[in-house]
N, C-alpha and C positions, 0 to 999 in steps of 0.2 A: 491589467497585463498578467498573463499567465506566468506562474513561477513553478515550472516543472523541473525538479531537481533530479539529476541522473545519479542513480546508485550504481547501476551497471548497464550493460547493453540492453537488458531486458526489463529493468525495473526503474521507474521514475516515481517520485512522490511529490505531493502537493498539499498546500493548505486547502481549505474548503473550496470546492469548485463552484463557479457560476455556470449558468447555462451556456454562456459564450465560451467558457473554458472548455466545455465538452467538444464544441466544434473545433477549437484550437488544438485539442488533443488529437482529434482525427487528422487534422492538417499536419500535425507533427509526426504522424505515423504510428500512433498508439493503436493497439488492437483491442485492448480491454481496459475497462475502468473497474477498480476495486474500491468500493465505498467502505471505509473503516469507521464511519461516524454513525452513531445511533440516531435514528429519527427522533426529533424533538429536542435534541441536545441544544440546538440554537434555532428556535422557532422561525426567525427571520431569514435563515439560510435556506437555499433550495433543499428539499427533503429527498430521500432516496428515490421515490417514484418520479420526481421531477428530473433527476439526473438520469435515471434509467430510460425515461422517455426520450430525453435529448440524445442519449447514447444510441438508442435504436434508430433515431432519425439520422444520426451521423454515421451509422453502420458499424458501431462499436459494440462488442460484447460487454456485459455488465454483470457484476456480482456484488453482493454485500457480505461483509464479515465485520459486523459492528463490534467495537471495543469500547466498553463503558468504563465507569469508575472502578469496577471490580478487578480490572486488569486483564492479563492475558491468560489463555488456557491452551492446553495441547490441542483440543479440537479446532481452535482458531488457527493455530499454526498448520494443522493438517489441511484446513480449508484453503489457506494461502498456498500451500504446496500444490493442492489440486488446481487452483487457479493458474499458478505458474506453469504447470504441466499442460493445461488445456489451452492456454493462450497461444494464438497463432501469430504472435508478434509482441512488441513491447507492451507492458502493463503500466498504467498510471494508477497508483493507489493514493487515496486522499483521506484526510481527517481534518481536524481543526487547524493544525499547524504543519502536518507532515510527520510529526514525531511518532505517533502511534503506528502509522503506516510503515515507517522505517523500522521500528522495533519489531513489528510483526514479521516483516521481511527477514530481519535478522534471526528471529527464532526459527522460521521456516527453513532458512538457509542452513542453520546449524543442524537441524534435523536431517537435512540432505547431505551433511558431511562437509560443508564448507568450513575451513579453519576459522576459529574465533578471531584471530588477529586480522585475517583478511576481511571478515565481516566488519570489524571495528574500523578498519582503514577505509573501506568503501563508504560506510555511513559518515565518517568524519569528513571525507572529501565532499560530501553533499551538504555538510553543515550540521550533522546530527551526531549525538553522543549516545552510544549504546551502553555506557557504564552502569546505568541503573539496573539493567537486566543481564549484565555480563555473567553472573553466576548461572543463570538459566541457559545462556548461550553455551557456556562451557559444559554444562551438564548434558544438554541435548546433543552436542557434538561428540560426546563420548559414547553414544548409543550405537 
């Protein structure tokens, strides 16, 4: 069963997708899938090429912005902003649990000028906590 958690009207996050989840995402009206999981992180899970192929069959755009153990970078936030600007409808971002996808959205949103408290509220309503990166969110929103 798909667990697509709504952050806002344009962003949903999910744990690792199955190939069936890709079709469900298309059926739910998603326009793009953003893969935030590095290939090989979980060898038994569908890898990026598998999800990309399923997305193409389902008529969805696909991009990858892997976030590994080294954490987040400004180029990753910029890549998420580009994905959000290019998407022609809602985005479904996924990683192992949805947390990295939510945190990346939070950083990108802060760079776009969304208020940090609004970011934290939206993430919390979807069941995610941005407090581990709140200083980064605050800093990026000041620019």
